[in-house]
DOKOL-835659 format. One line per 2 residues: number of its first residue (from 1); for each residue z, y, x of N, C-alpha, C. Coordinates in pm, whole numbers. Example, Ala and Ser with C-alpha at 12.3 -4.5 7.8 and 13.67 -1.06 7.14 Angstrom:
1	780 -569 1319 780 -450 1230 780 -330 1320 | 708 -225 1285 714 -106 1367 787 3 1290
// end
This chain:
1	-4333 4884 -3507 -4193 4848 -3531 -4180 4698 -3554 | -4266 4651 -3646 -4262 4508 -3678 -4300 4423 -3558
3	-4399 4472 -3482 -4445 4398 -3364 -4335 4390 -3260 | -4264 4503 -3237 -4155 4503 -3137 -4043 4408 -3179
5	-4011 4410 -3312 -3904 4324 -3361 -3940 4175 -3344 | -4067 4145 -3375 -4112 4006 -3362 -4107 3961 -3216
7	-4150 4054 -3125 -4147 4020 -2984 -4003 3995 -2937 | -3909 4079 -2988 -3769 4062 -2950 -3715 3928 -3001
9	-3749 3891 -3124 -3707 3762 -3179 -3757 3646 -3093 | -3884 3660 -3051 -3945 3554 -2969 -3874 3538 -2837
11	-3840 3653 -2774 -3770 3647 -2645 -3632 3585 -2660 | -3561 3625 -2764 -3425 3570 -2785 -3432 3420 -2813
13	-3527 3382 -2898 -3542 3239 -2929 -3576 3159 -2804 | -3667 3216 -2723 -3704 3148 -2599 -3587 3132 -2506
15	-3504 3237 -2496 -3385 3230 -2411 -3289 3124 -2461 | -3276 3118 -2595 -3186 3017 -2653 -3233 2877 -2625
17	-3364 2854 -2637 -3418 2722 -2607 -3398 2685 -2461 | -3417 2784 -2373 -3397 2758 -2230 -3253 2721 -2201
19	-3159 2793 -2265 -3016 2764 -2244 -2981 2626 -2297 | -3038 2593 -2415 -3011 2460 -2473 -3063 2349 -2384
21	-3179 2375 -2323 -3236 2273 -2234 -3153 2258 -2107 | -3091 2369 -2065 -3014 2366 -1940 -2876 2304 -1960
23	-2816 2324 -2075 -2676 2282 -2097 -2651 2134 -2077 | -2736 2044 -2126 -2708 1902 -2100 -2705 1868 -1953
25	-2798 1930 -1877 -2797 1904 -1733 -2669 1956 -1670 | -2623 2072 -1716 -2499 2130 -1663 -2379 2041 -1695
27	-2377 1992 -1823 -2265 1907 -1864 -2261 1779 -1783 | -2379 1724 -1756 -2383 1600 -1679 -2337 1621 -1536
29	-2356 1745 -1485 -2319 1771 -1346 -2171 1798 -1329 | -2099 1826 -1440 -1956 1858 -1432 -1880 1739 -1376
31	-1786 1765 -1288 -1708 1658 -1227 -1560 1684 -1238 | -1485 1575 -1241 -1339 1581 -1229 -1305 1545 -1086
33	-1228 1630 -1021 -1192 1606 -881 -1043 1574 -873 | -1013 1458 -817 -875 1416 -794 -844 1424 -645
35	-714 1426 -616 -665 1417 -480 -589 1285 -465 | -599 1224 -346 -526 1100 -319 -455 1110 -185
37	-332 1060 -182 -252 1062 -59 -216 920 -16 | -232 894 113 -186 769 173 -127 801 309
39	-37 716 354 33 742 481 -33 675 600 | -141 600 576 -197 516 682 -325 575 740
41	-353 546 868 -466 611 936 -601 558 888 | -706 630 924 -840 597 877 -887 459 924
43	-842 416 1043 -886 288 1095 -817 168 1035 | -710 189 959 -637 77 898 -720 14 787
45	-708 -119 771 -791 -188 672 -759 -144 530 | -633 -105 503 -599 -54 371 -677 74 342
47	-682 164 439 -751 291 420 -901 270 406 | -956 179 486 -1099 149 472 -1130 96 333
49	-1041 13 281 -1058 -40 146 -1054 73 43 | -965 167 62 -956 282 -29 -1084 364 -25
51	-1139 387 92 -1262 465 104 -1374 400 23 | -1385 268 31 -1486 197 -48 -1454 207 -197
53	-1329 194 -232 -1285 206 -372 -1324 342 -430 | -1300 448 -355 -1331 582 -404 -1482 603 -415
55	-1556 545 -322 -1702 551 -332 -1750 477 -456 | -1689 362 -484 -1725 285 -604 -1695 365 -730
57	-1583 439 -729 -1548 521 -846 -1655 625 -873 | -1699 692 -769 -1800 796 -786 -1929 737 -841
59	-1970 624 -785 -2093 560 -830 -2081 511 -974 | -1969 445 -1006 -1952 387 -1139 -1942 492 -1249
61	-1894 611 -1215 -1882 718 -1315 -2000 813 -1310 | -2102 779 -1235 -2219 866 -1228 -2187 1003 -1170
63	-2088 1007 -1079 -2051 1133 -1016 -1956 1217 -1098 | -1913 1167 -1213 -1821 1245 -1296 -1680 1249 -1239
65	-1647 1154 -1152 -1515 1150 -1089 -1531 1143 -939 | -1473 1238 -870 -1470 1240 -723 -1326 1250 -678
67	-1294 1185 -567 -1158 1184 -516 -1159 1225 -369 | -1077 1322 -335 -1061 1363 -196 -941 1290 -137
69	-964 1214 -30 -859 1132 32 -790 1209 143 | -656 1205 144 -575 1264 250 -499 1148 316
71	-547 1102 431 -491 985 498 -389 1024 605 | -323 921 660 -232 937 774 -121 1039 746
73	-72 1040 622 38 1130 582 5 1277 607 | -124 1312 602 -164 1450 632 -129 1546 520
75	-116 1495 398 -77 1581 285 67 1557 244 | 104 1429 230 240 1393 191 287 1275 276
77	411 1279 326 466 1160 391 487 1051 287 | 488 928 331 492 817 236 608 824 136
79	732 861 177 840 865 79 818 965 -35 | 727 1060 -16 703 1163 -118 580 1136 -204
81	504 1032 -174 377 1012 -243 397 974 -389 | 489 886 -417 507 842 -556 549 959 -643
83	643 1037 -598 685 1155 -674 571 1255 -686 | 489 1265 -581 376 1356 -587 277 1319 -696
85	255 1188 -716 166 1143 -823 231 1167 -959 | 358 1137 -971 427 1157 -1098 422 1303 -1142
87	435 1394 -1047 439 1537 -1078 301 1602 -1082 | 196 1526 -1047 61 1580 -1051 21 1659 -930
89	101 1651 -823 59 1716 -698 -67 1650 -645 | -74 1518 -661 -197 1440 -638 -211 1347 -757
91	-331 1298 -779 -352 1210 -894 -347 1062 -856 | -380 1031 -733 -378 893 -684 -290 884 -561
93	-224 770 -544 -141 751 -426 -136 605 -384 | -101 584 -259 -79 449 -207 57 448 -138
95	139 349 -170 270 336 -108 294 191 -66 | 385 175 29 441 43 58 547 20 -49
97	521 -69 -140 605 -83 -259 751 -112 -224 | 773 -199 -126 910 -238 -93 991 -124 -33
99	924 -17 10 996 98 65 1068 177 -43 | 1043 143 -169 1104 215 -280 1213 132 -348
101	1275 43 -269 1383 -40 -321 1506 38 -361 | 1529 155 -301 1643 235 -343 1624 291 -483
103	1498 303 -525 1466 349 -660 1482 236 -760 | 1437 118 -722 1447 1 -808 1442 -122 -717
105	1550 -201 -710 1552 -316 -618 1446 -419 -648 | 1388 -418 -769 1283 -514 -799 1163 -494 -708
107	1138 -370 -666 1024 -342 -578 1038 -409 -442 | 1156 -460 -409 1181 -517 -277 1140 -663 -264
109	1096 -727 -373 1085 -873 -371 994 -923 -260 | 883 -851 -232 795 -901 -126 846 -866 13
111	961 -802 20 1022 -772 149 1131 -870 189 | 1153 -973 106 1254 -1074 140 1197 -1165 248
113	1259 -1172 365 1203 -1251 475 1186 -1399 438 | 1070 -1452 472 1038 -1595 459 1039 -1646 315
115	1045 -1559 216 1033 -1606 78 894 -1665 56 | 793 -1599 112 658 -1655 115 613 -1659 261
117	535 -1761 294 493 -1776 434 342 -1796 448 | 270 -1795 335 125 -1809 339 63 -1707 243
119	-67 -1680 261 -135 -1589 170 -138 -1644 27 | -152 -1775 12 -155 -1835 -121 -22 -1813 -193
121	88 -1833 -119 219 -1809 -178 238 -1661 -211 | 192 -1575 -122 205 -1431 -144 127 -1388 -269
123	9 -1446 -291 -72 -1410 -408 -3 -1457 -536 | 54 -1575 -532 122 -1625 -652 243 -1539 -686
125	320 -1501 -585 435 -1414 -610 390 -1278 -662 | 281 -1224 -606 229 -1094 -649 184 -1100 -795
127	115 -1206 -833 68 -1220 -971 184 -1232 -1069 | 287 -1305 -1030 404 -1321 -1116 482 -1190 -1129
129	486 -1113 -1021 563 -988 -1021 489 -873 -1089 | 359 -884 -1098 278 -770 -1146 321 -715 -1282
131	341 -798 -1386 379 -741 -1516 509 -660 -1510 | 604 -705 -1428 730 -632 -1415 707 -496 -1348
133	621 -495 -1247 593 -370 -1175 514 -274 -1263 | 415 -328 -1336 337 -244 -1427 427 -177 -1531
135	520 -252 -1586 610 -197 -1687 696 -86 -1629 | 744 -104 -1508 826 -1 -1444 743 124 -1416
137	623 105 -1367 536 220 -1340 502 296 -1467 | 473 223 -1575 438 289 -1701 552 379 -1748
139	675 332 -1735 790 413 -1777 805 539 -1691 | 747 535 -1571 759 647 -1479 638 739 -1481
141	546 715 -1574 431 804 -1590 316 776 -1497 | 312 657 -1437 201 619 -1350 149 482 -1390
143	25 453 -1354 -37 325 -1386 -76 254 -1258 | -34 130 -1244 -71 50 -1128 -218 15 -1135
145	-290 35 -1026 -432 0 -1021 -453 -131 -945 | -402 -139 -822 -416 -265 -750 -312 -274 -639
147	-290 -396 -591 -196 -421 -482 -263 -510 -378 | -241 -478 -252 -299 -553 -140 -189 -576 -37
149	-176 -697 17 -69 -724 112 -105 -681 254 | -3 -665 333 -19 -658 478 -27 -801 531
151	-91 -820 645 -85 -952 709 61 -987 740 | 91 -1114 759 229 -1154 786 285 -1083 907
153	415 -1055 899 480 -975 1003 533 -1062 1116 | 573 -995 1223 632 -1062 1337 719 -965 1414
155	785 -1016 1516 875 -934 1597 801 -875 1716 | 823 -748 1738 775 -678 1858 897 -651 1945
157	898 -708 2062 1016 -700 2148 975 -688 2295 | 1066 -637 2379 1035 -630 2521 1039 -766 2589
159	1112 -862 2528 1127 -996 2584 1104 -1101 2476 | 1076 -1227 2515 1055 -1332 2415 1177 -1351 2325
161	1151 -1392 2201 1257 -1419 2103 1254 -1569 2074 | 1347 -1642 2135 1350 -1787 2117 1438 -1828 1999
163	1541 -1750 1974 1631 -1777 1861 1661 -1644 1792 | 1713 -1653 1672 1743 -1531 1600 1854 -1451 1667
165	1937 -1521 1745 2044 -1452 1817 1990 -1355 1922 | 1868 -1376 1968 1808 -1287 2068 1786 -1145 2015
167	1791 -1129 1882 1772 -997 1822 1901 -917 1816 | 2012 -983 1840 2142 -914 1835 2147 -803 1940
169	2190 -687 1896 2205 -574 1988 2080 -490 2005 | 1967 -534 1951 1846 -452 1962 1855 -331 1869
171	1779 -228 1901 1766 -110 1814 1635 -128 1738 | 1645 -176 1613 1528 -223 1541 1471 -118 1446
173	1342 -92 1463 1273 -6 1367 1259 -81 1236 | 1299 -15 1126 1285 -74 993 1202 21 906
175	1154 -32 792 1067 50 708 1099 39 560 | 1198 -41 524 1242 -49 384 1384 -104 380
177	1438 -114 258 1576 -160 243 1594 -301 297 | 1496 -387 272 1510 -526 314 1510 -542 466
179	1424 -468 535 1427 -480 681 1556 -419 737 | 1611 -319 669 1742 -268 708 1849 -376 694
181	1845 -444 581 1945 -549 557 1927 -665 655 | 1801 -698 684 1776 -806 779 1831 -769 917
183	1802 -647 963 1849 -605 1095 2001 -614 1103 | 2067 -569 998 2214 -575 996 2262 -719 1000
185	2194 -807 924 2235 -948 915 2226 -1019 1049 | 2130 -979 1135 2113 -1047 1264 2182 -973 1378
187	2256 -869 1345 2331 -798 1448 2254 -692 1522 | 2140 -649 1469 2064 -539 1528 2105 -407 1464
189	2071 -298 1529 2100 -166 1475 1973 -112 1409 | 1971 -100 1274 1848 -57 1207 1827 94 1211
191	1702 135 1225 1664 276 1217 1535 285 1137 | 1539 359 1026 1421 373 940 1322 468 1006
193	1201 418 1032 1097 497 1097 965 474 1023 | 900 582 979 772 570 912 663 530 1012
195	557 469 961 452 415 1046 395 520 1141 | 372 640 1091 311 745 1173 401 790 1288
197	530 753 1285 626 799 1385 674 687 1478 | 616 568 1465 664 452 1542 652 474 1692
199	535 515 1739 514 530 1883 613 627 1943 | 638 737 1874 733 837 1925 874 780 1928
201	911 702 1826 1045 644 1822 1069 550 1939 | 968 470 1974 981 384 2091 983 466 2220
203	898 566 2229 888 647 2351 1018 719 2382 | 1090 758 2279 1215 833 2299 1338 743 2301
205	1319 609 2287 1430 516 2296 1511 504 2169 | 1464 564 2060 1537 551 1933 1539 406 1888
207	1427 335 1912 1420 193 1882 1360 121 2003 | 1388 -8 2014 1325 -88 2121 1272 -222 2070
209	1273 -240 1937 1218 -361 1875 1180 -326 1732 | 1090 -406 1675 1058 -386 1533 1002 -515 1477
211	1001 -525 1345 936 -634 1276 836 -571 1180 | 708 -603 1201 602 -550 1117 475 -630 1142
213	368 -596 1075 244 -673 1086 172 -646 1217 | 83 -736 1252 -1 -714 1370 -91 -593 1350
215	-131 -567 1224 -217 -452 1195 -147 -321 1227 | -18 -311 1192 57 -190 1226 74 -178 1376
217	90 -291 1444 99 -289 1589 -27 -231 1653 | -142 -265 1598 -267 -208 1648 -275 -59 1615
219	-239 -23 1491 -242 119 1450 -159 207 1542 | -44 152 1586 50 232 1665 42 202 1815
221	-58 120 1856 -78 84 1996 51 30 2058 | 99 -78 1997 227 -136 2038 230 -178 2184
223	115 -206 2243 112 -248 2384 163 -139 2478 | 172 -17 2430 223 92 2512 375 88 2527
225	444 13 2439 591 21 2442 662 -114 2432 | 595 -224 2401 658 -356 2402 562 -457 2465
227	615 -574 2498 534 -674 2569 504 -798 2486 | 589 -828 2385 579 -957 2316 567 -937 2165
229	473 -1009 2104 463 -1016 1958 483 -1161 1917 | 580 -1186 1828 609 -1320 1780 581 -1327 1630
231	464 -1378 1590 432 -1386 1446 513 -1496 1379 | 586 -1460 1275 671 -1559 1210 647 -1569 1060
233	554 -1493 1007 540 -1486 862 622 -1369 811 | 751 -1386 809 851 -1286 770 824 -1234 630
235	725 -1147 613 692 -1095 480 541 -1070 471 | 494 -1065 347 359 -1018 315 376 -898 223
237	439 -794 274 466 -677 189 336 -617 138 | 343 -561 18 222 -513 -49 219 -360 -57
239	100 -306 -40 75 -167 -73 26 -159 -216 | 75 -61 -290 34 -40 -428 -45 90 -439
241	-159 83 -504 -240 202 -534 -225 230 -683 | -194 352 -718 -163 385 -856 -211 526 -889
243	-214 556 -1019 -269 681 -1067 -174 744 -1169 | -172 874 -1174 -94 942 -1278 -153 906 -1415
245	-70 860 -1505 -118 817 -1637 -190 930 -1710 | -135 1049 -1704 -194 1162 -1776 -334 1191 -1725
247	-353 1182 -1593 -486 1207 -1536 -583 1097 -1577 | -537 972 -1573 -624 861 -1611 -665 872 -1757
249	-570 902 -1844 -598 906 -1987 -681 1027 -2027 | -693 1127 -1939 -779 1242 -1966 -927 1209 -1947
251	-956 1097 -1881 -1094 1053 -1863 -1147 990 -1991 | -1277 981 -2001 -1337 910 -2113 -1300 762 -2105
253	-1311 694 -2218 -1280 550 -2220 -1368 474 -2121 | -1494 514 -2111 -1586 446 -2019 -1543 468 -1875
255	-1501 590 -1841 -1461 616 -1703 -1327 552 -1670 | -1237 543 -1768 -1112 470 -1745 -1141 324 -1714
257	-1234 265 -1789 -1272 126 -1764 -1335 111 -1627 | -1413 212 -1585 -1476 207 -1453 -1371 211 -1342
259	-1267 292 -1362 -1159 300 -1264 -1091 165 -1249 | -1062 100 -1362 -991 -27 -1357 -1080 -139 -1300
261	-1208 -133 -1330 -1299 -234 -1274 -1312 -219 -1123 | -1323 -94 -1077 -1331 -70 -932 -1201 -112 -864
263	-1088 -92 -931 -958 -131 -875 -948 -283 -861 | -997 -356 -962 -994 -503 -954 -1078 -552 -837
265	-1193 -489 -817 -1278 -526 -704 -1209 -493 -571 | -1141 -378 -566 -1071 -337 -444 -958 -434 -411
267	-891 -485 -513 -782 -579 -488 -836 -708 -425 | -943 -762 -482 -1003 -883 -426 -1050 -860 -283
269	-1118 -747 -262 -1168 -714 -128 -1052 -694 -30 | -944 -632 -77 -830 -604 9 -758 -729 55
271	-744 -827 -34 -679 -953 6 -761 -1023 114 | -892 -1022 96 -978 -1084 199 -966 -1009 331
273	-958 -876 324 -945 -796 446 -812 -822 515 | -707 -843 437 -575 -871 494 -577 -1002 572
275	-643 -1103 515 -653 -1231 586 -732 -1216 715 | -841 -1140 709 -922 -1119 830 -844 -1040 934
277	-762 -945 887 -686 -859 978 -579 -937 1054 | -531 -1046 994 -426 -1125 1061 -473 -1170 1199
279	-586 -1237 1206 -633 -1291 1333 -692 -1183 1423 | -765 -1088 1363 -830 -986 1446 -727 -894 1511
281	-622 -860 1437 -520 -771 1493 -441 -841 1603 | -408 -969 1584 -338 -1042 1689 -424 -1052 1814
283	-554 -1072 1796 -644 -1078 1910 -649 -944 1983 | -643 -835 1907 -643 -703 1969 -516 -681 2050
285	-402 -722 1997 -277 -711 2072 -287 -788 2204 | -338 -909 2198 -350 -992 2318 -448 -930 2418
287	-555 -871 2368 -655 -813 2457 -601 -693 2534 | -492 -634 2485 -429 -521 2555 -309 -566 2638
289	-300 -696 2662 -198 -745 2754 -70 -793 2691 | -58 -788 2558 64 -836 2495 63 -989 2489
291	180 -1048 2499 195 -1192 2481 216 -1219 2333 | 128 -1299 2273 146 -1342 2134 211 -1479 2140
293	338 -1485 2106 419 -1604 2129 450 -1674 1997 | 413 -1802 1985 440 -1877 1863 592 -1896 1847
295	643 -1889 1724 787 -1900 1703 838 -2041 1733 | 957 -2050 1786 1019 -2179 1813 1080 -2234 1685
297	1101 -2366 1677 1169 -2424 1560 1308 -2364 1540 | 1377 -2332 1649 1511 -2273 1639 1504 -2135 1573
299	1403 -2057 1608 1389 -1925 1547 1359 -1937 1398 | 1268 -2026 1361 1232 -2043 1221 1351 -2095 1139
301	1431 -2183 1197 1550 -2232 1127 1649 -2119 1102 | 1667 -2035 1200 1754 -1920 1183 1702 -1825 1077
303	1570 -1805 1073 1510 -1720 971 1532 -1776 831 | 1522 -1907 816 1543 -1969 685 1685 -1946 635
305	1782 -1951 726 1922 -1928 685 1940 -1785 635 | 1884 -1691 708 1897 -1550 667 1823 -1526 536
307	1706 -1588 520 1627 -1570 399 1703 -1617 275 | 1762 -1735 283 1836 -1788 168 1947 -1693 125
309	2016 -1639 223 2124 -1544 193 2070 -1416 130 | 1955 -1369 179 1900 -1244 128 1841 -1261 -13
311	1788 -1378 -44 1741 -1404 -181 1858 -1397 -277 | 1967 -1464 -243 2085 -1464 -330 2138 -1322 -350
313	2141 -1246 -244 2191 -1109 -253 2099 -1023 -339 | 1966 -1041 -325 1869 -965 -404 1885 -995 -553
315	1910 -1120 -585 1925 -1159 -726 2045 -1092 -791 | 2149 -1065 -715 2266 -997 -772 2235 -852 -809
317	2129 -796 -748 2097 -655 -772 1984 -635 -873 | 1910 -740 -905 1793 -724 -992 1812 -779 -1132
319	1920 -850 -1156 1950 -894 -1291 1851 -995 -1347 | 1829 -985 -1479 1751 -1086 -1550 1606 -1093 -1501
321	1543 -978 -1476 1404 -979 -1431 1389 -1053 -1298 | 1480 -1027 -1205 1475 -1096 -1077 1495 -1245 -1092
323	1591 -1284 -1177 1616 -1426 -1200 1492 -1495 -1257 | 1424 -1429 -1353 1305 -1487 -1414 1193 -1503 -1312
325	1175 -1400 -1230 1066 -1404 -1132 1087 -1516 -1031 | 1204 -1524 -972 1229 -1627 -870 1223 -1766 -931
327	1273 -1782 -1054 1266 -1912 -1120 1121 -1954 -1143 | 1038 -1858 -1187 896 -1890 -1210 825 -1921 -1080
329	858 -1848 -974 795 -1872 -845 833 -2010 -792 | 961 -2041 -798 1007 -2170 -745 956 -2287 -830
331	935 -2264 -958 886 -2372 -1045 745 -2413 -1007 | 669 -2321 -951 533 -2353 -910 519 -2391 -766
333	630 -2395 -693 625 -2424 -548 590 -2569 -524
// end
């Protein structure tokens, strides 16, 4: 009796020790899995940057955080991504910030034509605007991680654009409030079309011109539907990558710090990629038979007139924050 009882104690103790030895390994293997939505295709430089960012997250957290990426609007179209993050449908999202101007006109600042015309100017404006954007995101239950610009935009048209008047009467694809306002100001008919639907919109005659980056032109194979690209600067609109606050704060302090460190690295890498994409994308357009036409002085003068008017109009809608931002930007010009 005593021998059987002792043997049973030994077996139970041994099992307990084995379980104790196994539990730390099991705990270390546990992972948090997030979902991320973006509207841009896998070949786009923004998406490539995200892929590296997510890989960095996994490495930096020792595999405790993994993110499944849903690109090219395969899970959510771009207008629904921000709400999807807020509601927890996905934990991470990427949006074209200026496309959400109807929600808050402050988000439109980088969509004002010709307000910035170089990457250096675009970075200074982005840095000045960041605290305002972070505060707005925090109130909405999300945290801004990083922002990366698109290369400067230009006009895609069937014929050369020598003056701004040449855009009058075109059916212009737009992608945010500011491009809608610009199209109206120059006498074009604006039509809001998401990036994934651009080629179809041109093919069906819904639009016959657009203003966007050379990178988007490559993504949508613009050479199939227009002949001329005129790079003018226009805007350096930014994509914002952000996370649901509740999901971020559920991580350990160390993993939250790892997320923010990886995001800072992604922002630096993304700006460099945007600069590289400017020349490479224009070269790709030219290699497919498109004419890349430098803007005339008359066109740039016309753009400056429209820009000044649009800045003034934007300031009437953004109040004190907009006034402070533009004043700070102009003070450093």
